[in-house]
Structures are given as C-alpha cells and as structure tokens.
C-alpha positions as CSV (number, residue, x, y, z in Angstrom):
1,M,-2.5,18.0,-14.3
2,Y,-2.8,15.8,-10.8
3,A,-0.5,14.8,-8.5
4,V,-0.5,11.5,-6.2
5,A,1.4,12.1,-2.8
6,S,2.8,8.6,-1.0
7,L,6.0,7.3,0.5
8,S,6.7,6.0,-3.1
9,G,4.8,7.1,-6.0
10,G,6.5,5.1,-8.7
11,G,4.1,2.6,-9.4
12,V,0.9,4.6,-9.9
13,V,3.0,7.4,-11.7
14,C,4.7,5.0,-14.1
15,S,1.6,2.6,-14.3
16,S,-0.5,6.2,-14.8
17,K,1.8,6.6,-18.0
18,R,0.9,3.6,-19.7
19,F,-2.7,5.7,-20.6
20,G,-1.0,8.7,-21.7
21,L,-1.9,9.8,-18.1
22,E,1.0,12.0,-16.9
23,L,1.0,12.7,-13.1
24,G,3.2,15.2,-10.4
25,A,5.0,12.7,-7.6
26,L,5.4,13.7,-4.3
27,D,7.4,11.2,-2.4
28,V,10.1,10.3,0.0
29,F,12.7,8.0,-2.0
30,G,12.8,9.7,-6.0
31,D,13.8,6.4,-7.2
32,K,15.1,6.8,-11.1
33,D,11.9,5.0,-13.1
34,C,9.7,7.8,-10.9
35,L,11.4,10.6,-11.8
36,N,11.6,9.6,-15.7
37,A,7.9,9.1,-15.6
38,A,6.4,12.1,-13.6
39,I,6.0,15.2,-14.9
40,H,7.2,16.9,-12.1
41,W,9.0,15.4,-8.9
42,I,9.1,16.7,-5.2
43,D,10.9,15.5,-2.2
44,I,8.2,15.6,1.1
45,G,10.8,13.4,3.0
46,K,12.3,13.8,6.2
47,T,16.2,14.5,5.7
48,K,17.3,12.3,8.4
49,P,19.3,9.0,7.0
50,G,16.8,5.7,7.4
51,Q,13.9,7.9,8.4
52,H,11.5,7.2,5.7
53,E,8.9,9.8,6.8
54,I,6.9,12.3,5.0
55,D,7.8,15.7,6.4
56,D,4.8,18.0,7.3
57,E,6.2,21.0,6.1
58,K,7.9,20.1,3.0
59,F,4.5,18.5,2.1
60,I,2.5,21.7,2.6
61,D,5.6,23.7,0.6
62,S,5.1,21.1,-2.0
63,L,1.8,21.6,-2.6
64,L,2.3,25.7,-3.1
65,T,4.4,24.4,-5.7
66,L,2.3,22.2,-7.6
67,K,-0.5,25.1,-7.2
68,I,1.5,27.4,-9.2
69,L,2.6,25.2,-11.4
70,G,-1.5,24.8,-12.4
71,F,-2.1,21.3,-10.9
72,K,-5.8,20.8,-10.4
73,G,-5.5,18.5,-7.5
74,L,-4.1,15.4,-5.3
75,I,-4.0,12.1,-4.8
76,I,-3.3,10.2,-1.4
77,G,-1.5,6.9,-1.1
78,S,0.6,5.3,2.2
79,G,2.7,7.8,4.7
80,F,-0.2,9.8,6.4
81,E,-1.3,7.5,8.9
82,G,-1.8,9.2,12.0
83,N,-1.5,12.5,10.6
84,Y,-4.9,13.5,9.1
85,I,-4.5,17.0,9.9
86,I,-1.9,17.6,7.6
87,L,-4.6,16.6,5.1
88,R,-6.8,18.9,6.4
89,K,-4.3,21.4,5.8
90,A,-3.7,20.3,2.1
91,K,-7.4,20.3,1.6
92,E,-7.0,24.2,1.8
93,I,-4.8,24.6,-0.9
94,M,-6.2,22.1,-3.7
95,P,-8.8,19.4,-4.2
96,L,-8.3,15.8,-2.6
97,F,-9.0,13.2,-4.9
98,A,-9.4,10.9,-1.8
99,N,-12.0,9.5,0.8
100,S,-13.3,11.8,3.5
101,I,-10.4,12.6,6.0
102,A,-13.3,11.6,8.6
103,I,-12.9,8.3,7.7
104,F,-9.4,8.0,7.7
105,E,-9.8,8.9,11.6
106,Q,-12.4,6.8,12.2
107,L,-10.2,3.5,11.7
108,E,-7.5,5.0,13.6
109,S,-9.4,4.3,16.9
110,P,-9.5,0.6,17.6
111,K,-12.4,0.4,20.3
112,F,-14.8,2.6,17.7
113,F,-13.5,0.4,14.8
114,F,-13.8,-3.1,16.5
115,E,-17.1,-2.4,17.8
116,T,-18.0,-1.5,14.0
117,L,-16.9,-4.7,12.8
118,K,-18.8,-6.4,15.4
119,S,-22.0,-4.7,14.5
120,L,-21.9,-5.4,10.9
121,K,-20.6,-9.4,12.3
122,I,-17.6,-9.5,10.3
123,P,-14.9,-11.8,11.6
124,F,-11.7,-10.7,13.1
125,P,-8.8,-12.3,14.9
126,K,-9.4,-12.0,18.8
127,I,-8.1,-8.9,20.2
128,F,-7.6,-6.8,22.9
129,I,-7.8,-3.4,23.4
130,S,-6.3,-2.3,26.8
131,S,-3.0,-3.4,28.1
132,D,-5.0,-4.8,31.4
133,H,-6.4,-8.2,29.6
134,F,-2.9,-9.3,28.3
135,S,-0.7,-10.0,30.9
136,G,0.7,-13.5,30.7
137,K,0.0,-14.2,27.1
138,G,2.5,-15.9,24.9
139,T,4.1,-15.6,21.7
140,D,1.0,-15.9,19.7
141,W,0.3,-12.5,20.1
142,I,1.2,-9.3,18.5
143,I,0.9,-5.8,19.2
144,K,-0.6,-3.9,16.1
145,D,-1.1,-0.1,15.5
146,L,-4.0,1.2,13.4
147,R,-1.4,4.3,12.6
148,S,0.9,2.6,10.7
149,S,1.4,1.0,7.3
150,G,4.2,-2.2,5.8
151,G,3.8,-4.1,8.7
152,L,5.9,-1.5,10.3
153,G,3.2,-0.9,13.3
154,I,3.4,-4.4,13.7
155,R,5.6,-5.6,16.7
156,K,5.7,-8.4,19.1
157,L,4.3,-8.2,22.4
158,S,5.8,-6.6,25.2
159,A,4.9,-5.1,28.7
160,K,5.2,-1.4,26.7
161,K,2.0,0.8,27.6
162,L,0.1,0.4,24.4
163,K,-0.5,3.6,22.4
164,T,-4.4,5.2,21.8
165,S,-4.1,3.8,18.2
166,E,-2.8,-0.1,19.0
167,Y,-4.3,-2.9,20.2
168,V,-3.4,-6.7,20.7
169,Q,-4.2,-9.6,18.1
170,K,-3.8,-13.0,18.2
171,K,-2.1,-14.1,15.6
172,L,-3.1,-16.8,13.0
173,S,-2.0,-19.1,10.6
174,G,-3.1,-19.1,6.9
175,T,-2.8,-17.0,3.5
176,V,-2.8,-13.2,3.5
177,I,-4.8,-11.5,0.6
178,S,-6.0,-8.2,-0.3
179,L,-8.9,-7.4,-2.1
180,S,-8.9,-4.5,-4.1
181,F,-12.1,-2.8,-5.5
182,F,-13.8,0.8,-6.9
183,A,-16.4,2.3,-5.0
184,D,-18.9,5.2,-5.5
185,G,-20.3,5.7,-1.7
186,K,-22.6,3.0,-2.2
187,N,-22.1,0.2,-4.6
188,F,-18.9,-1.3,-5.2
189,H,-17.1,-3.3,-8.0
190,P,-14.0,-5.7,-7.1
191,V,-10.7,-5.4,-8.7
192,G,-9.0,-8.2,-8.0
193,F,-7.4,-10.1,-5.3
194,S,-3.7,-10.4,-4.4
195,E,-1.4,-12.5,-2.0
196,L,0.5,-10.2,0.2
197,I,4.2,-11.5,1.7
198,S,5.9,-10.3,4.9
199,K,9.1,-11.4,6.2
200,K,10.6,-11.0,9.5
201,Q,12.5,-7.8,10.0
202,D,14.3,-8.1,14.1
203,H,11.8,-6.9,16.1
204,L,9.4,-6.4,13.3
205,P,7.5,-9.8,12.9
206,F,5.5,-9.4,9.4
207,V,7.2,-6.5,7.4
208,F,5.6,-6.2,3.8
209,C,8.2,-7.5,1.0
210,G,5.7,-7.9,-2.0
211,L,2.2,-9.7,-3.5
212,E,1.3,-10.8,-6.7
213,G,-2.4,-10.8,-8.5
214,P,-5.1,-11.1,-9.8
215,I,-5.2,-14.4,-7.9
216,E,-8.2,-16.9,-8.0
217,L,-9.9,-18.3,-4.8
218,D,-12.6,-20.6,-4.1
219,D,-15.7,-19.3,-4.5
220,G,-17.2,-19.8,-1.1
221,I,-13.9,-17.6,0.0
222,C,-14.5,-15.1,-2.8
223,R,-17.8,-14.7,-1.2
224,D,-17.1,-14.2,2.1
225,A,-14.1,-11.4,1.2
226,L,-16.9,-9.4,-1.1
227,R,-19.6,-9.9,1.8
228,I,-17.1,-7.8,4.0
229,C,-16.3,-5.7,1.3
230,K,-20.0,-4.4,0.7
231,L,-20.7,-3.8,4.9
232,L,-17.5,-2.1,4.7
233,V,-18.3,0.1,1.8
234,N,-21.7,1.1,2.7
235,K,-20.9,1.7,6.6
236,F,-18.2,4.3,5.5
237,K,-19.7,5.4,1.9
238,L,-16.0,4.8,1.0
239,K,-15.1,6.0,-2.7
240,G,-12.2,5.3,-5.2
241,F,-9.7,2.8,-5.5
242,N,-9.5,1.0,-1.8
243,G,-8.1,-2.2,-0.4
244,I,-9.2,-4.9,2.4
245,D,-6.5,-7.1,4.0
246,L,-8.0,-10.6,4.8
247,I,-6.3,-13.9,6.3
248,V,-8.0,-17.1,5.0
249,A,-7.2,-19.6,8.1
250,D,-8.8,-22.7,8.5
251,G,-11.4,-22.5,5.4
252,T,-12.6,-18.8,7.5
253,V,-12.2,-15.4,6.2
254,Y,-10.9,-13.0,8.7
255,F,-10.6,-9.2,8.3
256,L,-7.5,-7.5,9.2
257,E,-7.2,-4.2,7.7
258,L,-9.1,-1.9,5.5
259,N,-7.2,1.0,3.8
260,P,-9.1,3.5,1.8
261,R,-6.6,5.0,-0.5
262,L,-4.4,3.8,-3.0
263,T,-2.4,0.8,-2.4
264,S,0.9,-1.6,-2.9
265,S,-1.6,-4.0,-5.2
266,F,-2.6,-0.7,-7.2
267,E,0.4,-1.6,-10.0
268,V,-0.1,-5.2,-10.2
269,L,-3.5,-4.9,-11.2
270,Q,-3.9,-2.3,-13.2
271,K,-1.6,-4.4,-15.5
272,S,-4.0,-6.7,-16.4
273,Y,-6.8,-3.8,-17.1
274,D,-7.1,-1.9,-19.9
275,F,-8.9,0.9,-18.8
276,C,-6.5,3.4,-16.3
277,F,-7.1,3.4,-12.9
278,I,-6.4,7.2,-11.5
279,K,-8.8,8.0,-13.9
280,E,-11.8,6.1,-12.3
281,H,-10.5,6.9,-8.9
282,I,-10.8,10.7,-9.5
283,R,-14.0,10.6,-11.2
284,L,-15.2,8.5,-8.2
285,T,-13.8,10.5,-5.7
286,N,-14.0,14.2,-7.5
287,E,-16.7,16.2,-5.2
288,N,-17.7,18.1,-8.6
289,S,-18.4,15.4,-10.5
290,I,-22.1,14.8,-11.7
291,N,-21.6,11.0,-13.3
292,K,-20.8,8.9,-10.4
293,C,-21.9,5.3,-11.7
294,F,-18.9,2.7,-12.4
295,L,-17.5,3.1,-16.4
296,H,-16.1,0.2,-16.6
297,N,-17.4,-3.4,-15.7
298,C,-13.9,-4.1,-14.0
299,L,-13.2,-7.3,-15.7
300,P,-9.4,-7.7,-16.4
301,N,-8.3,-8.1,-19.9
302,K,-8.3,-11.8,-21.4
303,N,-4.6,-12.5,-21.3
304,N,-4.8,-14.1,-17.9
305,L,-1.7,-11.8,-16.9
306,I,-0.6,-12.0,-13.3
307,S,1.9,-9.3,-12.0
308,G,4.2,-9.4,-8.5
309,F,6.9,-7.8,-6.8
310,R,9.3,-8.1,-4.2
311,I,11.3,-5.5,-2.2
312,I,14.7,-5.9,-1.4
313,Y,15.8,-4.6,1.8
314,A,19.2,-4.5,2.8
315,E,20.5,-7.3,4.9
316,E,23.3,-5.6,6.1
317,D,25.0,-1.6,5.7
318,F,26.5,-1.2,2.4
319,T,27.7,1.1,-0.2
320,V,26.7,0.7,-3.9
321,D,28.7,3.1,-6.3
322,E,26.5,4.7,-9.8
323,R,28.6,2.1,-12.1
324,I,28.0,-1.2,-9.9
325,Q,24.1,0.0,-9.4
326,N,23.9,0.0,-13.1
327,K,25.4,-3.6,-13.6
328,I,23.3,-5.0,-11.3
329,F,19.9,-3.1,-11.3
330,D,18.6,-5.1,-14.7
331,P,15.6,-2.0,-15.6
332,N,13.9,-5.2,-17.4
333,F,12.7,-6.7,-14.1
334,V,14.4,-4.1,-11.4
335,Q,12.3,-1.0,-10.0
336,N,12.2,1.3,-7.6
337,I,16.1,1.8,-8.6
338,P,17.9,4.1,-5.8
339,N,18.5,7.8,-7.6
340,N,22.2,9.2,-6.5
341,K,21.7,7.3,-3.8
342,Y,24.9,5.1,-2.6
343,F,24.8,4.3,1.2
344,F,22.2,1.8,2.7
345,K,21.4,0.9,6.3
346,K,20.1,-2.6,7.3
347,Y,16.7,-3.1,6.8
348,E,16.4,0.0,4.6
349,P,14.3,-0.6,1.4
350,V,16.7,-0.4,-1.8
351,C,14.7,-1.8,-4.9
352,S,12.1,-3.6,-6.2
353,V,11.9,-6.9,-8.5
354,F,8.6,-6.7,-10.7
355,L,7.3,-9.6,-13.1
356,S,4.6,-10.8,-14.7
357,G,3.2,-14.5,-15.9
358,Q,0.5,-16.3,-16.7
359,N,0.8,-18.9,-14.2
360,L,0.9,-17.8,-10.9
361,L,3.4,-21.2,-9.6
362,D,6.0,-19.8,-12.3
363,L,5.9,-16.5,-11.1
364,K,6.5,-17.0,-7.8
365,A,9.4,-19.1,-8.8
366,A,10.8,-16.3,-11.1
367,L,10.4,-13.5,-8.4
368,D,12.3,-15.9,-6.3
369,N,15.2,-16.7,-8.6
370,K,15.5,-12.6,-9.3
371,V,15.3,-11.8,-5.8
372,N,17.9,-14.3,-4.9
373,Y,20.0,-12.9,-7.5
374,L,19.9,-9.4,-6.4
375,Y,21.0,-10.4,-2.9
376,S,23.6,-12.7,-3.8
377,K,25.1,-9.3,-6.0
378,L,24.4,-6.9,-2.7
379,S,25.9,-9.6,-0.4
380,Q,29.3,-8.8,-2.2
381,L,29.0,-5.0,-1.4
382,K,29.3,-4.7,2.5
C-alpha cells in the first residue's frame, strides 16, 4: 500500500483507483470523493479556519500511523513548498517516492535558479532579485515566491522587502501552459500540454482556478517547450511525474516554473491514458528499482479525450447545510465535494467542476456553463 500527501489528494486517489490501485491519502480538505476512494485518510491540515496549510506535527504523526498499518511509502504533491525539512524527517520514517529533496531546496533560491536558466539559455520573463532594482516600476511587474503554489505566492508590486525566496518578474501577455512528463533522471517522455487558467482575488492577481488538457500546440511551440524540458531534466536529474509551467507570448516560449512533483494536471491527463500514472511514478522514483527504463510510450488512447476542471471559490462568506449541498453539488460534474463543512469564508475553495469531451472549445463552453450555474446557486446562500 502507498499513500499520497498533498494539500488535496482526491484527484490522484480517485484517478488511480480506475486501475485497481488503492491509495491512502494525507491531505488538508478531506473531500467526500477523496474519503470514498482512499483506502485510508488522515487529516494533516492546520486547525485554523480558512488556513489551508499542512501541519508539521500532524503530518509526522500520520506517517507513524501509516507505517503501523503497513504502508510501503509516500508520494508527494503540493503543500510542502518552503518546508522540505519536514520531508527529510518523513524519509526517516518511510520511503519517499519523489525527486531528491535537494532539488526542491535548490529551486527555492532565485539567484541560483535564474543563473542556472541563463547558463542553459532558457528564456524567461525579465526579473529582478534584489528590491534595490525595482523602485519606480509600474503595474506590469509582480512579486513571485518560489516557496508557494497555486498562484498564492504571486502578489502586486509593493515597497515591502523581498523574502529570500521572492523575486520581481515582468508580466507578459500570453497563454500559460503546463508540460507534464515522466523522467528517469536522464531521459523524459512528455505526457501532454495543459492550458492553465487563473483569476484575480483581491491583492492576488493570478490565483490558479483550473486547466484543460491534453491540448495541441504549434510544432514550433512544442519543439521549444520540449527543448526546455530536456535541459531541465538533465540538469536536475528529475525522476517520476513532473511539470513545467510556461507562457507563450508573441511566438516565444518563456519558462515560468518547475514543479518536481505531482501537479494539478495529473488527474486531467490521466483520463486520456490507459496506464496508471502513479505506478509509473513509483517505479521511476523507487531507489531500489532495478528497471528504470520507460515501460510505456506515453501515447494517449485514441479516443481524443480532453478533460478539464475549474475550482469554485467562495465569492462571499456563506453557509450551506447538508441538504443544500446534496441538491446543488451534482457528482456527475462536481468533484472535491465538501465533507461535513458548512461555512465558507470569502475566497476559500468550495468544490470543483470536472468535465471531459472531444473538442476543446466545446469543453471550455461546458465548463463555463457549469461554473456559472454553481456560482448562481451559491450566490443565493450569503
């Protein structure tokens, strides 16, 4: 038995069950679909309402419980940014099926990371690392934090002193995409491209709210993205399932972010494949594995399936009881359905809409339709 630890583990657990692989889940939300699919679930979230972060003590205690129950190892998702010391402690308790912790730590130093990108000749938007350089800059600059995820570490430019993991980046207008891939430390196989969607929330200009994929790109864009991926895999010896965020602006592919862990694209892309992503990830990151070559050619099945999801955020504080939840949260298209949670603060994630189809434009329209329906229903609960 294996378990996944993440802010939200439902997508990985549910999509893996399709292949007969039952996983344990350690996460913050404990949504109904995750609880129904997981062989064992443990809450590792901080107790403060609206604070969706991993609690160190709960996390370590949960691993001790998993070990007693016979779990063989842990798979890492989001939520550990800036806190990899806790993963070193976790590795003393049970095996981690993940990239080297040293890689995570290296990626949180702007100076080291952007110097590495320059040496590899990987294009990225203009940046400043020191706050001394960006006085007088306009609204087309943002502050980004390498110790964050989901856009929660991106904020408007201010006079506030930068943290060691922060830098200032010039905003670009373009299409933000993610390339997901499997790697064995030297070679990589692309799984697919996804288009990332974000929205503004108060002082946060780019909060992640969904994606769709796999999508097709022009040959030149695809070639440039794969070149960047190859360079990063070789430099950091990446293994298992990983993701790279990029922005396509004026025909040029610019690097934005490297996620050396399971990403939000995982569940969406898994729908288009006939082999289990988690089994492949475990095999490629298992330090004791003899055969590290790729067992699958990473070609999607022939049904041309495209999937996507949108996160529904509370637009105001509201309360919703179990009866109303059962009425409006239709499991045919709603995922991450809350479990025994009835009060939501403004900007807090409530649930997700998940759909599949054969046409990207039709899928986007269907997602918008369901999103508007849910927001309309929730607006009546203030």
